[in-house]
Phi, psi and omega in degrees: 000156170236124175281100187285349182201112185211140181254101183257019188289155177303330176301336180265314182236069176279115180084347176239017184297316176308310174298317180294320171297318173307312181296321181296306179309307174305326175281000171103013173280119183256358172194150183226132172261107180277122188266116191266081165226144176121151177068036184073241175257012180289309182302319178303312182291318175302318179302318188282333177285324181296309177305324177291333179266342185238125180293347175257010185250133177231156189240153165246163178225138178167187185231124177303145170315326174303331192244003179295331181298345184256000184292153180241164182292331179294331177297321174294319176298322185286315182297323180290332172295317182287335171307339183264358185295155170300135175075009168278127185236005183191156177251123186135182010280148182221179176137224189217127178226094185275354182276314177271329190045046182286338172237150178308135179307323172295329187270331171297314185293318181299317178288326180301307180302316176290323179295321180301312179296325173297317181288317177302319176303313186268009179052044182243152178294141167272128185255108190253136175243121179226121183223119184054035187213026187307314186288325174290325186291314175306311179305321181285328170302323178292314173305317188282353191046053189296147175272205178309139173194178178229142163272106191270156188042059178310133184236003184260188180258204185293316171305314172304313181302315184296308171313316181276328171293332171297334181265008174088008184268149167277155175249130183249133189248136185246194170297351175298337184290351178262351182289148189287327183268022183247048180303315185293329178283324178298322174297317175299314178302318169300323197273314185306137168308138178307329185270015181226024187236141177231167171237157187201165177260313197063035176304139016259022180267165170050048183294146183274164172297133022259016185257012187305144172097349183251165173293128183285149175213160194299335176301339180280355176302333171315312187297324177294315182302316186290324178296319175299310179298327179290322177297327187264001179063038183231154174304141178301320182301322178293318173296320169310307183299317190291310178294327175294312182293330180296314189294324183290321183289312185296314183269006184058039178291153171292149176268138177305150182302130179093347183258165177232152176288081186243133184281132179269127183277139176288000000 
């Protein structure tokens, strides 16, 4: 399994990060995409440092839509520089959050468009956070002519999934697929082609059933994989192989010796 979106910052896993990674590896997680957002540019730098120290960790760099209202021009210049750091595989998470509206919506839209351009210029995957803003997000992806990317922690239904898939985006499913009130997400998870889906924890958030209420960690991705496989009526091993290949393809992660980049048909 590959945890395609987790936050492993010291602010979340202070003093226990080595144990968290060890538990995930023991559970079958073979790579982690550590999302570098938060604390201004502290989290991007932390993600890059962790990826440099751990051979199975890769980093993204960005600013969450909650925080773009505080960005200065120098932050954009620094982030552009960080996209060129070793083992950086994505830009984000970025996007639109109209649920909390911590940053003005016009600034969120402007920043999202600019981050999409940054990802395209750097030839990196765009990692999008979208909450209560699917129509605007799809419009920006279309305007930006965005390249490969993923709608992380997908929270829409079949109609939203269809729109993002038409724009070339992957959909990443989290522990939400195990929540009782997430029928629309489960419908989308069953609908999406097998070669366009990823799995993630979004650790330390959104722990899946039966771990709800605890701090999430990458080892728990096995629960999300099992739920996704059950929804699709497929063996977990088949969904594991597909989502792992999809993550490697999207983020340009190295392939194990002797394996090939082969697209899995739904």
